[in-house]
C-alpha positions as CSV (number, residue, x, y, z in Angstrom):
1,M,0.0,0.0,0.0
2,T,1.1,3.6,-0.7
3,G,0.3,6.5,1.5
4,E,-3.1,8.2,1.4
5,V,-3.7,11.8,0.2
6,A,-6.6,14.0,1.3
7,V,-9.3,15.4,-0.9
8,L,-10.0,18.9,0.5
9,G,-12.1,20.2,-2.4
10,A,-14.2,19.1,-5.3
11,G,-15.8,21.3,-7.9
12,M,-17.5,21.1,-11.3
13,H,-18.8,23.1,-14.2
14,P,-22.2,21.7,-15.3
15,W,-22.1,19.5,-18.4
16,G,-23.9,20.5,-21.6
17,K,-23.2,22.2,-24.9
18,W,-22.3,25.7,-23.9
19,G,-20.2,27.0,-26.9
20,H,-17.4,28.4,-24.8
21,S,-13.7,27.5,-24.4
22,F,-12.7,24.5,-22.3
23,V,-10.6,27.0,-20.3
24,E,-13.7,28.7,-19.0
25,Y,-15.1,25.4,-17.8
26,G,-11.9,24.4,-16.1
27,V,-11.5,27.7,-14.3
28,T,-15.1,27.5,-13.0
29,A,-14.5,24.0,-11.7
30,A,-11.2,25.0,-10.1
31,Q,-12.7,28.0,-8.4
32,A,-15.5,25.8,-7.0
33,A,-13.0,23.2,-5.7
34,L,-10.9,25.9,-4.1
35,A,-14.0,27.4,-2.4
36,D,-15.0,23.9,-1.3
37,A,-11.5,23.4,0.2
38,G,-11.5,26.8,1.9
39,L,-8.2,27.7,0.2
40,D,-7.0,30.7,-1.9
41,W,-5.5,30.1,-5.3
42,R,-2.2,31.4,-4.0
43,D,-2.1,28.5,-1.5
44,I,-1.7,26.0,-4.4
45,G,1.8,24.7,-4.9
46,S,1.2,22.7,-8.0
47,V,-1.4,22.4,-10.9
48,V,-1.9,19.2,-12.8
49,G,-4.0,19.7,-15.9
50,A,-5.7,16.9,-17.9
51,D,-5.3,17.8,-21.5
52,T,-7.9,18.3,-24.2
53,V,-6.6,18.1,-27.8
54,R,-9.5,19.6,-29.7
55,G,-9.8,23.1,-28.3
56,G,-6.7,24.6,-29.9
57,Y,-3.0,24.6,-29.0
58,P,-3.5,25.6,-25.3
59,G,-5.2,22.2,-24.7
60,Y,-1.9,20.5,-25.2
61,V,-0.5,22.2,-22.1
62,A,-3.5,22.3,-19.8
63,G,-1.6,22.7,-16.6
64,A,-0.1,26.0,-17.7
65,T,-3.3,27.0,-19.5
66,F,-5.3,26.8,-16.2
67,A,-2.5,28.4,-14.1
68,K,-2.4,31.4,-16.5
69,A,-6.2,31.7,-16.5
70,L,-6.3,31.6,-12.7
71,G,-3.4,34.1,-12.5
72,W,0.3,33.3,-12.6
73,Q,1.5,32.8,-9.0
74,G,4.6,30.6,-9.5
75,A,3.0,27.2,-9.0
76,R,4.6,24.0,-10.4
77,V,2.6,22.8,-13.5
78,T,2.2,19.5,-15.2
79,S,0.0,18.4,-18.2
80,V,-1.1,14.8,-18.8
81,Y,-3.0,13.1,-21.6
82,A,-4.4,9.6,-21.6
83,A,-7.7,10.2,-23.4
84,C,-10.6,9.1,-21.2
85,A,-8.1,8.1,-18.5
86,S,-6.6,11.6,-18.4
87,G,-8.3,12.6,-15.2
88,A,-7.1,9.5,-13.3
89,Q,-3.6,10.1,-14.6
90,A,-3.8,13.7,-13.4
91,V,-4.9,12.5,-10.0
92,N,-2.1,10.0,-9.9
93,T,0.5,12.6,-10.9
94,A,-0.8,14.9,-8.1
95,R,-0.7,12.1,-5.6
96,A,2.9,11.3,-6.5
97,Q,3.9,14.9,-6.0
98,L,2.2,15.0,-2.6
99,L,3.7,11.7,-1.4
100,S,7.2,12.7,-2.6
101,G,7.0,16.0,-0.8
102,L,7.2,18.1,-4.0
103,A,4.0,19.9,-3.0
104,D,1.7,20.2,0.0
105,V,-1.5,21.0,-1.9
106,V,-2.2,20.3,-5.6
107,L,-5.0,21.5,-7.9
108,V,-6.2,18.9,-10.4
109,V,-8.3,20.2,-13.4
110,G,-9.8,18.7,-16.5
111,A,-12.2,20.3,-19.0
112,D,-13.4,19.9,-22.5
113,A,-15.3,21.6,-25.3
114,A,-16.3,18.5,-27.2
115,P,-17.2,18.4,-31.0
116,K,-20.7,17.7,-32.1
117,G,-21.4,14.1,-32.9
118,F,-19.2,11.1,-32.3
119,F,-15.5,11.5,-31.6
120,R,-13.2,11.0,-34.6
121,P,-9.5,11.3,-35.2
122,A,-7.9,14.6,-36.3
123,G,-7.2,15.1,-39.9
124,G,-4.1,13.9,-41.8
125,D,-2.8,10.4,-42.8
126,R,-1.3,8.5,-39.8
127,Q,-1.0,4.9,-40.9
128,D,0.7,3.8,-37.6
129,D,-2.2,5.2,-35.5
130,P,-4.8,2.5,-34.7
131,D,-7.4,5.1,-33.9
132,W,-7.0,6.6,-37.4
133,L,-6.9,3.2,-39.1
134,R,-10.2,2.0,-37.6
135,F,-11.9,5.0,-39.2
136,R,-10.1,4.9,-42.6
137,V,-9.9,1.1,-43.0
138,L,-13.1,-0.1,-41.3
139,G,-15.2,3.0,-41.1
140,A,-15.7,2.1,-37.5
141,T,-16.9,4.9,-35.2
142,N,-16.9,4.4,-31.5
143,P,-20.6,3.2,-31.4
144,T,-19.5,0.3,-33.8
145,Y,-17.4,-1.1,-31.0
146,F,-20.1,-0.5,-28.4
147,G,-22.4,-2.5,-30.6
148,L,-19.9,-5.3,-31.0
149,Y,-19.5,-5.5,-27.2
150,A,-23.3,-5.6,-26.8
151,R,-23.6,-8.4,-29.4
152,R,-20.9,-10.4,-27.6
153,R,-22.8,-10.1,-24.3
154,M,-26.0,-11.2,-25.9
155,A,-24.3,-14.2,-27.6
156,V,-22.2,-15.3,-24.6
157,H,-24.3,-14.4,-21.6
158,G,-27.8,-14.1,-22.9
159,D,-28.2,-10.3,-22.2
160,T,-31.1,-8.7,-24.0
161,P,-31.8,-5.2,-25.4
162,E,-34.3,-4.9,-22.6
163,D,-31.5,-5.3,-20.0
164,F,-29.4,-2.6,-21.7
165,A,-32.4,-0.3,-21.6
166,Q,-32.8,-0.8,-17.9
167,V,-29.3,0.6,-17.4
168,K,-30.4,3.8,-19.0
169,V,-33.6,3.9,-17.0
170,K,-31.6,3.5,-13.8
171,N,-28.9,6.1,-14.6
172,S,-31.4,8.7,-15.9
173,A,-33.3,8.5,-12.6
174,M,-30.1,9.6,-10.8
175,G,-29.1,12.1,-13.4
176,A,-32.5,13.8,-13.0
177,L,-31.4,14.6,-9.4
178,N,-27.9,15.9,-10.3
179,S,-27.6,19.6,-10.9
180,H,-24.3,19.1,-12.8
181,A,-25.8,16.6,-15.3
182,R,-26.6,17.5,-18.8
183,Y,-29.7,15.3,-19.2
184,R,-32.0,15.8,-16.2
185,K,-35.0,13.8,-17.4
186,R,-36.1,10.3,-16.4
187,V,-36.2,8.0,-19.4
188,T,-38.4,4.9,-19.7
189,A,-37.5,1.6,-21.3
190,E,-40.2,2.3,-23.9
191,E,-38.4,5.5,-24.8
192,V,-35.1,3.7,-25.2
193,A,-36.7,1.1,-27.4
194,A,-38.3,3.8,-29.6
195,S,-35.1,5.7,-30.1
196,A,-33.1,5.3,-33.4
197,V,-30.8,2.3,-33.9
198,V,-27.2,3.5,-34.0
199,A,-25.2,0.3,-33.9
200,D,-27.4,-2.7,-33.6
201,P,-28.5,-3.7,-31.0
202,L,-27.8,-0.3,-29.4
203,R,-30.1,2.6,-29.9
204,L,-29.4,6.3,-29.5
205,L,-30.4,6.3,-25.8
206,D,-28.1,3.4,-25.1
207,I,-25.0,5.5,-26.1
208,C,-23.6,8.5,-24.3
209,A,-23.3,11.9,-26.0
210,T,-20.3,14.2,-26.3
211,S,-20.4,17.2,-23.9
212,D,-18.7,20.3,-22.6
213,G,-17.8,20.3,-19.0
214,G,-15.2,20.6,-16.3
215,A,-14.2,19.1,-13.0
216,A,-11.5,19.8,-10.4
217,L,-10.1,18.5,-7.1
218,V,-7.9,20.0,-4.4
219,L,-5.6,17.3,-3.0
220,S,-3.2,17.6,-0.2
221,S,-0.9,15.7,2.1
222,M,-2.5,14.3,5.2
223,E,-0.3,16.6,7.3
224,F,-1.5,19.7,5.4
225,A,-5.1,18.5,5.8
226,R,-4.7,18.3,9.6
227,R,-3.0,21.7,9.7
228,H,-5.8,23.1,7.6
229,G,-8.4,21.8,10.1
230,A,-9.6,18.7,8.2
231,P,-8.6,15.8,10.5
232,D,-11.0,13.3,8.8
233,P,-11.1,14.2,5.1
234,V,-12.1,11.9,2.2
235,R,-8.8,10.1,1.3
236,I,-7.6,8.7,-2.0
237,R,-6.2,5.3,-1.1
238,A,-5.4,3.8,-4.6
239,V,-5.0,4.8,-8.2
240,S,-4.7,2.2,-10.9
241,T,-3.1,3.1,-14.3
242,V,-2.2,-0.3,-15.6
243,T,-2.0,-1.4,-19.3
244,P,-3.2,-4.5,-21.1
245,R,-1.3,-7.8,-21.2
246,Y,-0.4,-9.6,-24.4
247,P,-2.2,-11.1,-26.2
248,S,-5.5,-9.1,-26.4
249,T,-8.0,-11.8,-27.5
250,V,-11.2,-9.8,-27.6
251,L,-11.8,-6.9,-30.0
252,D,-11.3,-3.8,-27.9
253,L,-11.5,-0.1,-28.8
254,P,-9.4,0.8,-30.7
255,D,-7.2,-2.3,-31.0
256,I,-7.5,-3.9,-34.5
257,A,-5.3,-7.0,-35.0
258,T,-5.3,-10.6,-35.7
259,D,-6.0,-12.9,-32.8
260,S,-2.6,-13.5,-31.1
261,A,-4.2,-16.2,-29.0
262,V,-3.7,-18.6,-31.9
263,A,-0.1,-18.8,-30.9
264,V,0.0,-17.4,-27.3
265,E,-2.1,-18.5,-24.3
266,P,-4.5,-15.7,-23.4
267,A,-3.8,-13.6,-20.3
268,A,-5.5,-14.9,-17.1
269,E,-7.7,-11.9,-16.8
270,T,-9.1,-9.2,-19.1
271,F,-7.6,-5.7,-19.2
272,R,-10.5,-4.1,-17.4
273,A,-10.5,-6.7,-14.7
274,S,-6.7,-6.0,-14.2
275,I,-7.5,-2.3,-13.7
276,A,-9.8,-3.1,-10.8
277,R,-7.5,-5.8,-9.3
278,A,-4.5,-3.4,-9.2
279,A,-6.6,-0.8,-7.4
280,Y,-8.0,-3.3,-4.9
281,E,-4.5,-4.7,-4.1
282,E,-3.1,-1.3,-3.5
283,A,-6.0,-0.2,-1.3
284,G,-6.0,-3.5,0.6
285,I,-9.7,-4.1,0.0
286,G,-12.0,-6.1,-2.2
287,P,-15.2,-5.6,-4.1
288,E,-17.1,-6.8,-1.0
289,D,-15.9,-3.6,0.8
290,L,-17.4,-1.2,-1.7
291,S,-20.3,1.2,-0.9
292,L,-20.7,2.4,-4.5
293,A,-19.0,2.5,-7.9
294,E,-18.8,5.1,-10.7
295,V,-18.1,3.4,-14.0
296,Y,-17.5,4.4,-17.6
297,D,-20.9,3.7,-19.3
298,L,-20.0,4.7,-22.8
299,S,-22.9,2.4,-23.6
300,T,-25.5,0.7,-21.5
301,A,-24.0,-2.7,-22.3
302,L,-20.5,-1.6,-21.3
303,E,-21.8,-0.7,-17.8
304,L,-22.9,-4.3,-17.4
305,Q,-19.5,-5.4,-18.4
306,W,-17.9,-3.3,-15.7
307,Y,-20.0,-5.1,-13.0
308,E,-18.1,-8.2,-13.8
309,D,-14.8,-6.5,-14.3
310,L,-15.0,-4.9,-10.9
311,G,-15.9,-8.2,-9.3
312,L,-19.4,-7.1,-8.2
313,C,-20.7,-10.4,-9.6
314,A,-19.4,-13.5,-11.5
315,E,-18.9,-13.5,-15.2
316,G,-22.1,-13.5,-17.1
317,E,-24.2,-12.5,-14.1
318,A,-24.3,-8.7,-14.6
319,A,-27.8,-8.6,-16.1
320,K,-29.0,-10.7,-13.1
321,L,-27.4,-8.2,-10.7
322,L,-29.2,-5.3,-12.5
323,R,-32.5,-7.1,-12.6
324,E,-32.3,-7.7,-8.8
325,G,-31.9,-4.0,-8.2
326,A,-28.5,-4.5,-6.6
327,T,-26.9,-1.7,-8.6
328,S,-29.8,0.8,-8.2
329,H,-29.9,3.5,-5.6
330,G,-30.8,1.7,-2.4
331,G,-29.4,-1.6,-3.7
332,R,-26.4,-3.6,-2.3
333,I,-23.8,-1.9,-4.5
334,P,-25.2,1.2,-6.3
335,V,-23.5,2.0,-9.6
336,N,-23.4,5.4,-11.3
337,V,-25.5,7.3,-8.7
338,S,-24.2,10.4,-10.4
339,G,-26.2,9.5,-13.5
340,G,-23.1,8.3,-15.3
341,L,-22.1,9.3,-18.8
342,A,-25.7,8.4,-19.7
343,S,-26.7,11.7,-18.0
344,F,-23.5,13.7,-18.5
345,G,-22.0,12.7,-21.8
346,E,-18.3,12.6,-22.5
347,A,-16.1,15.6,-21.6
348,V,-13.0,13.5,-22.0
349,P,-10.3,15.1,-19.8
350,A,-12.9,15.9,-17.1
351,Q,-14.9,12.7,-16.7
352,A,-12.5,10.6,-14.5
353,I,-12.1,13.6,-12.2
354,A,-15.9,14.1,-12.2
355,Q,-16.2,10.5,-11.1
356,V,-14.0,11.2,-8.1
357,C,-16.0,14.3,-7.3
358,E,-19.1,12.1,-7.0
359,L,-17.3,9.8,-4.6
360,V,-16.3,12.8,-2.5
361,R,-19.9,14.0,-2.2
362,Q,-21.1,10.6,-1.3
363,L,-18.4,9.9,1.2
364,R,-19.1,13.3,2.8
365,E,-22.8,12.5,2.8
366,E,-23.5,15.6,0.7
367,A,-25.3,14.0,-2.2
368,G,-28.8,14.9,-1.2
369,D,-31.5,12.7,-2.8
370,R,-28.8,10.6,-4.5
371,Q,-27.0,9.8,-1.2
372,V,-25.9,6.2,-0.7
373,A,-26.6,5.4,3.0
374,G,-23.5,4.8,5.0
375,A,-21.1,5.3,2.1
376,R,-17.5,4.6,3.3
377,V,-15.6,3.2,0.2
378,G,-16.0,4.0,-3.5
379,I,-14.3,3.1,-6.7
380,T,-14.2,4.8,-10.1
381,A,-13.3,2.9,-13.3
382,N,-12.8,3.6,-16.9
383,Q,-10.2,3.1,-19.7
384,G,-8.4,5.4,-22.0
385,L,-7.5,5.1,-25.7
386,L,-4.7,2.7,-26.5
387,G,-4.6,0.9,-23.1
388,H,-4.7,3.4,-20.3
389,G,-6.2,1.9,-17.2
390,S,-8.1,4.1,-14.8
391,A,-9.5,3.4,-11.4
392,V,-9.5,5.4,-8.2
393,I,-10.5,4.2,-4.7
394,A,-11.5,6.8,-2.2
395,V,-12.4,6.1,1.5
396,R,-13.8,8.0,4.5
């Protein structure tokens, strides 16, 4: 186990399509996190920015971009990029600085101004880029992969489109209660079934949108937290940033290759399962210790896959867990009580940070109607392009 770091502040800019610069969203989130922590911007010794790569050149150096926007004050800056795992990488970088003594208090910020429609690679020919190749060679947008995963679950585990729809129903009920969510309307299974088919069997309401938004955290050493008058803060106990193991035997966004398992024995566990295992091992806990989970529901079917990858149930039993109500608010292990990406949409550099913000609110018992009773331990989970693992475990 590594040492713990304290979460003194959490802040967000509401998700939506606002038409402004990602810098504005990040600054709003940062100011909210600073206010939540009871700190002044000048108290911050380091800024770690999770990069966005679509909002112009400043996005490539997000740490300095946010430091400049907040007002140069000499803080150390770092910028990280790991696609959807950028936020977890930023948290991990901040934690490393705190545990090494490079800083006493660090501001972590991620924000995005996402394009309309589904994500696609930037222009130009890049024949060594799998993300570019999948569009140019296969014409495969992200929902194509989501549909393949859904089809696989249907074929292997017997999941149904009705199961997938119930994930949306569950998450929309929570998003309706979250003031930062983009979609704040309850959705019925009938409405999911009536929405347009995008990548069979997934329909429009099975797939998350792209959004603008921002999220920020103020992290500190435990000693600083005590000096600051926070003797019992929410603490980050583990961060997992692992990569896949060779060979990858199941088609996975955006890995396109022949099946190496023909010649090499498959790894003992899947990539996503290894993300969770590494976090559990570092934190010294298991899935049975969790109070809640925030997972990366790019599609409704993918949320079900995370139930198994996190060890919330055995392989093939995710739909059963859902049907029993175990992952609903008030169930044994609530999942995505924030509303998930189903209610927020993707604001890529911000979303892993936003997941931690939800854990913070829940562990502080500040989540209002979404509150998970007695929440003490939470996990976040997602994965970034080209094999970036992402999981954070927070405790109170």
